[in-house]
N, C-alpha and C positions, 0 to 999 in steps of 0.2 A: 526199542519197541519191538514187540514179538507179534507176528501175525499168526492168528489161530484160524484154520479153515476146516471146513467140513471135507470129508473125503468125496472127491468127485467134483468139487466146486471149479467152475471156469474162472479163470483169472488170467489176464494177459500180462506178459512181461513188461508192459509199459507201466503197470502199477508198481509202486514201491515194494521191493522185496528185501528183507533182512536175512541175516545169517540165521539158519535154523537151529533151535534148541532140540536136544535129544532127550527123549524120556527113556529112563532105564528099562532095558528088556526084562521080561519075566520068563522064568524057566530056563532050561538048558539051551545052549546054541543049537540052531537048527543044522541038520546034516546036509540039507540042499538050499539052493538060492531062494530067498524069499524076495518077492517084489511087491511093493505096496504103493499105489498112487495116493499122494497126499493132495495134490492138485492136478486135474486133468487139463493139459494145455489144449489150445485150439489152433496152434499154427502147424507148420510142416511137421511130419513124422520123421524120426530117425530111423534110418534103414541100416541093416547089417553092413559093416564096412564104411559107414559115413564118417565125415569129419564133423566132430560136435564141438560147439562152444558151450561150456557149463560152468556154473558156479556150484561147488560142492564142499562138503565137510565129511571127514571120516573119524569114527571113534572105534576104539576096541570094545568088543561085545561085553567081555568080562569085567574090565576095569572102568569103562565109560571115558577113558582118557582120549583126548582128541590127539590124532597124530598128524593130520594135515587138513588145510582148509584154503581154498581159493579166496574166500571172503577175507581171511587175514591179510592176503596180499593185495586186496583192494580192487581186483579185476578178475573176470572170469578167464578160464583156461581153454585152450583149444587143442584137441587131440584127434587123430585117426583112430577110430574104434578098434581097429585090427591090431594096433600097438598097445592096447591096455590089458589089464588083467581080465581073465575069462569072465568073471562075475559081472564086469561092466559090459563086455562084448555080448553077453547073454541078457543083461537086465535093462539096457538102455534102448535097443531097437524096439519101435512100437510106441515109444514116448514121443509126445508132441511138444513143439516149442511152447513155452508158456507153462509147461508142467513142472511138478516138483514130485520126486519119487524117492522112496526109501528102499535101498537095497541092503539085504542082510546076506553076507557072502561067507560061506564056510572056507577053511583054509585051502582045500584042494582047488578052488576056483578063484583064490586070492594069490598068496605068495608062497603056497606050498605048506608042507608039514614043518614043524619046528626042526631047527638045524639045517634049513635049506639055504642058509646064507643071508637071508633078508631079516631085518629086525622085526618085521610083521609075520614071519614064518610061524605057522602053527596057531595063528589067531583068526578067530571069526571076527569080521569086520562089518560095521554098519556105516553106510554112506547115505547122505541126503544130497540129492542132485537136482539142480534147477536147469532145465534145458533152455538155453539162450537162442541157440541157432543150430540147424543141421544141414549139411550139404553133401 
């Protein structure tokens, strides 16, 4: 079952959430971070440097191929924001618990340009993130 929501709709994390589906992007990949709230949460706000518990899925902008998903592992992941890629450090603060946000992250804010040693180097990435907790 896929949940379709209006932008800005309030939904609590106690309601059943499912793995998001990605719609193919249109046009060229953006040069800057794009942040889009799909669902606006009503809980605590994630602050810079916070530890966050999130469910997320990530795809390559160009191919649409999924490269990682906490949903596939069956449980949310917990991270200190300061230890994550810059696009997450910039794109998650301000999000509230219960929210779902799409981040479109250019290579320089993700894993660097191609040849940087990471298999995602040089790629623009799209993540959909559900914020479960922030402390």
